[in-house]
C-alpha positions as CSV (number, residue, x, y, z in Angstrom):
1,M,15.3,-68.1,-45.1
2,T,15.9,-66.0,-42.1
3,T,13.5,-63.5,-40.5
4,E,15.6,-60.7,-41.9
5,N,15.2,-61.9,-45.4
6,V,11.5,-62.3,-45.0
7,D,11.2,-58.8,-43.7
8,G,13.3,-57.7,-46.7
9,V,10.9,-59.3,-49.1
10,R,7.9,-57.5,-47.4
11,T,9.8,-54.2,-47.6
12,R,10.6,-54.6,-51.3
13,L,6.9,-55.4,-52.0
14,N,5.5,-52.5,-50.0
15,D,8.1,-49.9,-50.7
16,E,9.3,-50.7,-54.2
17,L,7.2,-53.0,-56.4
18,I,3.7,-52.1,-55.4
19,P,4.4,-48.3,-55.7
20,K,6.2,-49.0,-59.0
21,R,3.2,-50.9,-60.4
22,A,0.9,-48.0,-59.4
23,N,3.2,-45.5,-61.1
24,I,3.3,-47.5,-64.3
25,W,-0.4,-47.9,-64.4
26,D,-0.8,-44.1,-63.9
27,Q,1.5,-43.5,-66.9
28,M,-0.4,-46.0,-69.0
29,K,-3.7,-44.3,-68.2
30,E,-2.3,-40.9,-69.3
31,L,-1.3,-42.4,-72.7
32,V,-4.9,-43.3,-73.6
33,P,-6.5,-40.3,-75.3
34,A,-10.0,-39.2,-74.4
35,E,-11.0,-39.4,-78.1
36,G,-9.5,-41.0,-81.1
37,G,-6.5,-43.3,-81.4
38,M,-3.0,-43.2,-80.0
39,S,-0.1,-42.0,-82.1
40,A,2.4,-44.6,-83.1
41,E,4.9,-43.3,-80.5
42,D,2.4,-43.4,-77.7
43,A,1.3,-46.9,-78.7
44,Q,4.8,-48.1,-78.5
45,T,5.3,-46.4,-75.2
46,Y,2.0,-48.0,-73.9
47,D,3.1,-51.4,-75.1
48,N,6.5,-51.1,-73.4
49,A,4.8,-49.9,-70.2
50,E,2.3,-52.8,-70.3
51,T,5.2,-55.3,-70.7
52,E,7.0,-53.7,-67.7
53,L,3.7,-53.8,-65.7
54,E,3.4,-57.5,-66.5
55,E,6.9,-58.1,-65.3
56,V,6.3,-56.2,-62.1
57,D,3.0,-58.1,-61.5
58,T,4.8,-61.4,-62.0
59,E,7.5,-60.4,-59.5
60,I,4.8,-59.2,-57.0
61,A,2.8,-62.5,-57.5
62,R,6.0,-64.5,-57.0
63,L,6.9,-62.7,-53.8
64,E,3.4,-62.8,-52.4
65,R,3.3,-66.6,-53.0
66,F,6.5,-66.9,-51.1
67,L,5.2,-64.9,-48.2
68,K,2.0,-66.9,-48.2
69,A,3.9,-70.2,-48.2
70,N,6.2,-68.8,-45.4
71,S,3.1,-67.8,-43.3
72,A,1.6,-71.3,-43.8
73,N,4.8,-72.9,-42.8
74,E,5.1,-70.7,-39.7
75,A,1.5,-71.6,-38.8
76,R,2.3,-75.3,-39.2
77,E,5.3,-74.9,-37.0
78,E,3.3,-73.1,-34.3
79,E,0.7,-75.8,-34.5
80,R,3.3,-78.5,-34.2
81,T,4.9,-76.8,-31.3
82,A,1.5,-76.4,-29.6
83,L,0.8,-80.0,-30.2
84,L,4.1,-81.1,-28.7
85,V,3.3,-79.0,-25.6
86,D,-0.2,-80.4,-25.5
87,N,1.1,-83.9,-25.8
88,R,3.6,-83.3,-23.0
89,I,0.8,-81.9,-20.8
90,V,-1.5,-84.8,-21.7
91,S,1.4,-87.2,-21.1
92,S,2.2,-85.7,-17.7
93,V,-1.5,-85.7,-16.7
94,Q,-1.8,-89.4,-17.7
95,V,1.4,-90.2,-15.8
96,A,-0.1,-88.5,-12.7
97,K,-3.4,-90.4,-13.3
98,D,-1.6,-93.7,-13.7
99,E,0.4,-93.0,-10.5
100,A,-2.8,-92.2,-8.5
101,E,-4.4,-95.4,-9.7
102,R,-1.4,-97.4,-8.9
103,Q,-1.3,-95.9,-5.4
104,E,-4.9,-96.8,-4.8
105,I,-4.6,-100.4,-6.1
106,T,-1.4,-101.1,-4.2
107,F,-2.7,-99.5,-1.0
108,D,-5.9,-101.6,-1.3
109,K,-3.9,-104.7,-1.7
110,W,-1.8,-103.8,1.3
111,L,-4.9,-103.2,3.4
112,R,-6.3,-106.5,2.5
113,G,-3.2,-108.7,2.6
114,G,-0.4,-106.8,4.2
115,M,3.1,-106.6,2.7
116,K,3.1,-110.3,1.9
117,A,0.3,-109.7,-0.6
118,L,2.5,-107.4,-2.6
119,D,5.1,-108.3,-5.2
120,S,8.6,-106.9,-4.8
121,E,7.9,-104.0,-7.1
122,E,4.8,-103.1,-5.1
123,Q,6.6,-103.4,-1.8
124,E,9.3,-101.0,-3.1
125,F,6.6,-98.7,-4.3
126,M,4.8,-98.6,-0.9
127,Q,8.1,-97.9,0.8
128,T,9.3,-95.2,-1.5
129,R,5.9,-93.5,-2.2
130,H,3.9,-93.9,1.0
131,M,6.3,-94.3,3.8
132,H,8.1,-91.4,5.4
133,L,9.2,-93.6,8.3
134,A,10.6,-96.6,6.5
135,D,13.8,-97.5,8.3
136,A,13.1,-97.1,12.0
137,E,11.7,-99.4,14.6
138,S,8.9,-98.4,17.0
139,R,10.4,-97.8,20.4
140,A,8.8,-97.6,23.9
141,Q,10.0,-94.1,24.4
142,G,7.3,-93.0,21.9
143,T,9.5,-90.9,19.7
144,G,10.5,-93.6,17.2
145,A,8.9,-94.2,13.8
146,I,6.9,-97.2,12.7
147,S,8.8,-99.7,10.6
148,G,7.5,-101.1,7.3
149,A,7.2,-104.5,8.7
150,A,5.0,-103.2,11.4
151,G,2.8,-101.6,8.8
152,G,3.1,-97.9,9.4
153,Y,2.4,-96.1,6.1
154,T,1.2,-92.7,5.1
155,V,-1.9,-93.0,3.0
156,P,-2.4,-92.1,-0.6
157,E,-4.2,-88.9,-1.6
158,G,-7.6,-90.4,-2.3
159,F,-7.7,-92.1,1.1
160,W,-6.4,-89.0,2.9
161,N,-9.1,-86.8,1.2
162,Q,-11.8,-89.1,2.4
163,I,-10.5,-88.9,6.0
164,V,-10.2,-85.1,5.8
165,E,-13.8,-84.9,4.6
166,A,-15.0,-87.1,7.5
167,T,-13.0,-85.0,10.1
168,L,-14.3,-81.7,8.7
169,A,-17.9,-83.0,9.1
170,F,-17.3,-83.2,12.8
171,G,-15.2,-80.1,13.2
172,G,-17.4,-77.5,11.6
173,I,-15.0,-74.6,12.4
174,R,-12.5,-76.2,10.0
175,N,-15.0,-75.6,7.2
176,A,-14.7,-71.9,8.0
177,G,-11.8,-69.7,6.9
178,V,-9.3,-71.0,9.4
179,F,-5.7,-71.3,8.1
180,E,-4.5,-74.9,7.8
181,F,-1.0,-76.0,6.9
182,S,1.2,-79.1,7.1
183,T,4.8,-79.6,8.1
184,G,7.2,-82.4,7.4
185,T,8.2,-82.8,11.1
186,G,6.6,-82.3,14.4
187,N,9.1,-80.0,16.0
188,D,7.8,-77.0,18.0
189,L,6.9,-74.3,15.5
190,P,7.3,-70.8,16.9
191,I,5.1,-68.2,15.2
192,P,6.2,-64.6,15.7
193,S,3.6,-61.8,15.9
194,N,3.6,-58.0,16.1
195,D,1.0,-55.5,17.1
196,D,2.0,-51.9,16.3
197,T,-1.5,-50.5,15.9
198,G,-1.1,-48.5,19.1
199,N,1.9,-46.6,17.9
200,V,1.6,-43.6,15.6
201,G,4.0,-41.3,13.8
202,A,4.4,-37.6,14.6
203,L,4.4,-34.2,12.9
204,I,7.6,-32.4,13.5
205,T,9.1,-29.0,12.6
206,E,12.2,-28.5,10.5
207,N,15.6,-29.4,12.2
208,T,13.8,-31.3,15.0
209,Q,15.3,-34.6,16.1
210,V,13.1,-37.6,15.4
211,S,12.0,-39.5,18.6
212,E,12.1,-43.2,19.0
213,Q,9.2,-45.7,19.5
214,D,10.1,-49.4,19.8
215,T,7.7,-52.1,18.6
216,A,7.1,-55.3,20.5
217,F,7.1,-58.8,19.2
218,G,5.1,-61.7,20.5
219,Q,5.2,-65.4,19.8
220,K,2.9,-68.4,19.7
221,T,4.3,-71.9,19.6
222,M,2.4,-74.7,17.7
223,K,2.9,-78.2,18.9
224,A,2.0,-81.6,17.3
225,W,-0.3,-83.4,19.6
226,I,-1.1,-87.0,18.7
227,W,-4.6,-88.1,17.9
228,T,-5.7,-91.7,17.3
229,S,-8.7,-93.3,15.8
230,K,-8.4,-96.3,18.2
231,I,-8.3,-99.8,16.7
232,I,-10.9,-101.1,14.2
233,R,-10.9,-104.9,13.8
234,V,-11.8,-106.3,10.4
235,S,-12.4,-109.9,9.6
236,L,-10.2,-111.7,7.1
237,A,-13.4,-112.7,5.2
238,L,-14.2,-109.1,4.5
239,L,-10.5,-108.4,3.7
240,Q,-10.6,-111.1,1.1
241,D,-13.9,-109.9,-0.4
242,S,-12.9,-107.8,-3.4
243,A,-16.5,-106.4,-3.6
244,F,-16.1,-104.8,-0.2
245,D,-14.8,-101.3,-0.5
246,L,-12.3,-101.5,2.4
247,P,-10.5,-98.2,1.8
248,A,-13.7,-96.2,1.7
249,F,-15.0,-98.0,4.9
250,L,-11.8,-97.4,6.8
251,A,-11.4,-93.8,5.7
252,R,-14.9,-93.0,6.8
253,K,-14.8,-94.7,10.2
254,L,-11.2,-93.7,11.1
255,G,-11.8,-90.2,9.9
256,E,-15.0,-89.8,11.8
257,R,-13.3,-91.0,15.0
258,I,-10.4,-88.6,14.7
259,G,-12.8,-85.8,13.7
260,R,-15.0,-86.3,16.8
261,A,-11.9,-86.4,19.0
262,Q,-10.5,-83.2,17.7
263,A,-13.7,-81.2,17.2
264,G,-14.3,-80.1,20.8
265,Y,-10.8,-78.9,21.3
266,F,-11.1,-76.5,18.4
267,I,-13.8,-74.7,20.4
268,T,-12.9,-75.1,24.1
269,G,-9.4,-76.6,24.2
270,T,-7.4,-75.1,27.1
271,G,-4.1,-74.7,25.2
272,S,-2.3,-76.6,28.0
273,N,-1.0,-79.9,26.6
274,Q,-3.8,-79.6,24.0
275,P,-4.9,-77.2,21.3
276,E,-6.3,-73.8,22.3
277,G,-10.0,-73.5,21.3
278,I,-11.4,-70.5,19.6
279,L,-13.5,-69.6,22.6
280,T,-10.9,-70.1,25.3
281,N,-9.3,-66.7,25.4
282,I,-11.6,-64.8,23.0
283,T,-12.6,-61.2,23.6
284,T,-16.3,-60.4,24.0
285,G,-17.4,-58.1,21.2
286,H,-21.0,-57.6,22.4
287,T,-22.9,-58.7,25.4
288,T,-26.6,-59.3,25.4
289,V,-29.1,-60.6,28.0
290,A,-30.5,-64.1,27.9
291,T,-34.1,-64.4,29.1
292,Q,-36.8,-66.9,28.8
293,T,-38.8,-64.7,26.4
294,T,-36.0,-62.8,24.6
295,S,-33.5,-64.4,22.3
296,L,-31.1,-62.7,19.9
297,T,-32.0,-59.5,18.1
298,Y,-30.9,-57.7,15.0
299,D,-29.1,-55.1,17.1
300,D,-27.0,-57.9,18.7
301,F,-25.6,-58.9,15.3
302,V,-25.0,-55.4,14.1
303,N,-23.2,-54.5,17.4
304,L,-21.1,-57.7,17.2
305,E,-20.1,-57.0,13.7
306,H,-19.0,-53.4,14.4
307,S,-17.0,-54.5,17.5
308,V,-14.5,-56.0,15.0
309,D,-12.1,-53.6,13.3
310,P,-13.1,-52.8,9.7
311,T,-9.7,-54.1,8.5
312,Y,-10.8,-57.6,9.6
313,R,-14.5,-57.2,8.6
314,I,-13.6,-57.4,5.0
315,R,-12.9,-61.2,5.4
316,S,-15.2,-61.9,8.3
317,E,-17.7,-64.6,8.8
318,Y,-19.8,-66.2,11.5
319,V,-19.3,-69.4,13.4
320,M,-22.3,-70.3,15.6
321,S,-24.2,-73.1,17.1
322,D,-27.3,-74.5,15.3
323,D,-29.4,-73.1,18.1
324,A,-28.0,-69.6,17.3
325,L,-28.7,-70.1,13.6
326,R,-32.3,-71.0,14.5
327,A,-32.6,-67.8,16.4
328,A,-31.0,-65.8,13.6
329,R,-33.5,-67.2,11.1
330,L,-36.4,-65.7,13.1
331,I,-34.9,-62.2,13.1
332,K,-35.9,-59.4,10.8
333,D,-33.9,-56.2,10.2
334,E,-35.2,-52.6,10.5
335,N,-36.9,-52.9,7.1
336,G,-38.8,-56.0,8.1
337,L,-36.5,-58.3,6.0
338,P,-35.0,-61.6,7.4
339,I,-31.3,-61.3,8.2
340,W,-30.9,-64.9,7.1
341,A,-30.7,-65.3,3.3
342,P,-30.3,-68.6,1.5
343,G,-27.7,-69.0,-1.3
344,M,-29.6,-69.0,-4.6
345,V,-26.7,-69.9,-6.8
346,T,-24.3,-72.9,-6.7
347,G,-21.2,-71.9,-4.9
348,V,-22.8,-68.9,-3.2
349,P,-23.3,-69.6,0.6
350,S,-26.3,-68.7,2.7
351,T,-25.7,-65.6,4.8
352,V,-26.6,-64.0,8.1
353,N,-26.8,-60.2,7.8
354,G,-24.8,-60.4,4.6
355,Y,-21.9,-62.6,6.0
356,A,-21.3,-66.3,5.4
357,Y,-21.6,-68.6,8.4
358,T,-20.5,-72.0,9.6
359,I,-22.3,-74.2,12.0
360,D,-20.3,-76.1,14.6
361,N,-22.3,-78.2,17.1
362,N,-19.6,-77.8,19.7
363,M,-20.5,-74.1,20.0
364,P,-22.9,-73.6,23.0
365,D,-26.6,-72.9,22.7
366,V,-28.2,-69.5,23.2
367,V,-28.3,-69.6,27.0
368,A,-27.1,-67.5,29.9
369,S,-23.3,-67.5,30.5
370,S,-22.5,-68.8,27.0
371,K,-20.8,-67.6,23.8
372,P,-22.9,-69.0,21.1
373,I,-21.6,-66.8,18.2
374,V,-18.1,-65.8,17.0
375,F,-17.7,-63.2,14.3
376,G,-14.5,-62.0,12.5
377,D,-11.6,-63.0,10.3
378,L,-11.0,-66.7,11.2
379,S,-7.8,-67.0,9.1
380,H,-6.1,-65.9,12.3
381,Y,-7.0,-69.3,13.8
382,W,-4.3,-71.8,12.7
383,V,-4.5,-75.6,12.4
384,R,-1.1,-77.3,11.9
385,S,-0.8,-81.0,10.9
386,V,2.3,-83.2,10.5
387,L,2.6,-85.6,7.6
388,G,-1.1,-85.9,7.1
389,V,-2.6,-89.2,8.4
390,Q,-0.7,-92.5,8.9
391,T,-2.2,-96.0,9.0
392,L,-1.1,-99.0,11.0
393,R,-2.0,-102.6,10.1
394,L,-1.8,-105.1,13.0
395,D,-1.5,-108.5,11.5
396,E,-0.6,-110.7,14.4
397,R,-2.4,-109.2,17.4
398,Y,-5.8,-110.5,16.5
399,A,-4.8,-113.5,14.3
400,D,-6.5,-116.0,16.6
401,F,-9.8,-114.2,15.8
402,L,-9.1,-114.3,12.1
403,Q,-9.1,-110.6,12.2
404,V,-6.7,-107.7,11.4
405,G,-6.6,-104.5,13.3
406,F,-6.3,-101.1,11.7
407,L,-5.8,-97.7,13.2
408,C,-5.0,-94.2,12.0
409,F,-3.1,-91.5,13.9
410,S,-2.3,-87.9,13.1
411,R,-0.3,-85.1,14.8
412,L,-2.0,-81.8,15.0
413,D,-2.3,-78.5,16.9
414,A,-4.6,-75.6,16.6
415,R,-4.6,-72.2,18.3
416,P,-5.2,-68.5,17.6
417,V,-2.2,-66.8,16.0
418,D,-2.7,-63.1,16.0
419,A,-1.0,-60.0,17.2
420,G,-3.5,-59.3,19.9
421,N,-5.8,-56.9,18.0
422,D,-8.8,-59.3,18.2
423,P,-9.5,-60.2,14.5
424,Y,-12.6,-62.1,15.8
425,K,-14.8,-61.6,18.8
426,S,-17.7,-63.4,20.5
427,L,-21.3,-62.6,21.4
428,T,-21.6,-63.3,25.1
429,M,-25.0,-64.1,26.8
430,V,-25.5,-63.0,30.4
431,A,-28.4,-63.7,32.7
432,A,-31.1,-61.1,33.2
């Protein structure tokens, strides 16, 4: 039965049969005298009304059973549809899980035994799933890709996540709110910018010509510098030992090496043939005097915070050296309360003067002529990577040592990308 018919049944029940039953019952009640018995004529009328009432009740009951059955059927259909959707979701999740497990198992086999350790299906899987650079040979010019036979493969997600975790540990600023993104190629990436904050509109009178005010555009270009972990040699004995968690070992070591290599550039890189560090061309927001007896003060933090425009302060945070954090933990505000506050709930960070902070050990200590603290909206510092991390396996080079060489390389650039309105600034220490 169509929806229109079901709606018609409900309309008949509500607008016809139920009111009719109520009307018949009202008539029957009026035929019953307050005292004494009914006349023969009233009794006959009462009996006829009772018969009609029973017929209406039967029809109502029949239609109500129909509607109840229809509702139950609709509920079953909805449940069945929901179950089908759930099953599809569960199925897709399981497929993704199986795919991830297959990646890890196949990648582990490749790490231990190279391509010769994989069957034809696994080799095809490695080439189609993990290799962006499958069909090119490595050339001396340095722009060629690494062929499958040479062992150049992008790594599966689990391995990549471990490497990223290791690199972040050594590049504290990347734990802050910097903007990170990945591209599929390493071509120069121009980023346009515009600062129109110095221009304002105008109040004019009627019939006055509107004046012109151009706006200027700037541009930053992000490169793709190459970073390498250098080579790690692993003995064949360890490679053949299934109890040895080779992927975890390599991810940790290779990631730490790349992380250490990159970390300093995020802070003080010159921007010429390398990333531009966050301190390299930063604007000083507040200057304070460094003496042997005086460290940082509450006023220093307040003045630095208010040197950043309120538009940026909404998303601001601190990046500082551990020495600066030590100094901050000794400071009390004007009410005698520490400006450092620990996070008391999981997921809620500790704060300095109400703002989250990140420690980067490449930031300078609190000494004269240093910039130990940066405050502001760090999403305007960009980190660009290309194709994640790739791994090379060197089978022949160390064969006489019964060893295999592994190395990772990545392509990355980092630099401030803003319109020139100083979304973050530094605290600068000067000598007394």
